[in-house]
C-alpha positions in Angstrom: 70.7 82.6 108.0 74.5 82.6 108.9 77.5 81.3 107.6 80.2 80.9 109.6 84.0 80.7 107.8 86.3 79.1 108.8 89.6 81.8 110.0 92.1 80.4 107.2 89.7 82.2 104.8 88.3 85.8 104.4 85.8 88.1 103.2 86.8 91.7 103.7 88.8 92.8 99.9 85.8 93.4 98.0 88.1 93.1 94.6 88.5 88.8 95.9 85.0 88.4 97.6 81.4 88.7 96.6 78.5 88.8 99.7 74.7 89.3 98.4 73.5 92.9 99.9 71.9 93.0 103.3 74.4 90.6 104.8 76.1 91.7 108.4 80.0 90.6 108.8 81.4 89.9 112.2 85.0 89.4 112.4 85.4 86.8 116.1 89.0 86.8 117.8 89.7 83.5 116.8 89.9 84.9 113.4 86.7 83.2 112.5 84.0 85.0 110.0 80.3 84.8 110.5 78.1 86.4 107.6 74.4 86.6 108.6 71.5 87.5 106.4 68.3 88.7 107.8 65.2 88.4 106.4 66.3 86.8 103.1 65.8 83.1 101.5 68.7 82.8 99.4 72.0 84.6 99.8 75.4 84.4 97.8 79.3 84.6 99.7 82.5 84.3 98.0 85.5 83.8 100.5 89.0 83.3 99.7 92.1 82.0 101.0 95.3 84.4 101.6 97.2 82.5 98.6 94.3 84.4 96.4 95.1 87.8 98.0 99.0 87.2 97.5 98.2 87.1 93.6 95.9 89.8 93.2 98.6 92.5 95.4 101.4 90.5 93.1 99.1 91.5 90.0 98.2 95.2 90.9 102.0 96.0 91.2 103.1 94.7 88.4 100.6 96.5 86.4 101.5 99.3 88.3 104.9 98.7 86.9 104.2 98.5 83.7 101.8 101.8 83.6 105.0 103.6 84.7 107.4 101.7 82.4 104.6 102.5 78.9 103.1 105.5 80.3 105.1 107.9 82.1 108.6 107.6 81.4 107.8 107.8 77.5 105.9 110.5 78.7 108.5 112.4 80.8 111.6 111.8 78.0 109.2 113.0 75.6 108.9 116.6 77.3 112.6 116.5 77.9 112.9 116.4 74.3 110.8 119.2 73.7 112.4 121.7 75.8 
């Protein structure tokens, strides 16, 4: 079995995409992707568009800033006070 995913979608980011085991992913020069399974009767594939990837990176950056503000900075300030 094989599935051809159009060029506006992607399956490379494991945080957003899901592909069942045994899949062979091939990226073509026209930016389409072919996912192929050998000797399987069922398969699972989850793909995403570029907007979802941008939202993921925004969320990860936001969480990094929160960790910095809520954990790292108070720790550094408490170390300076104890000196």
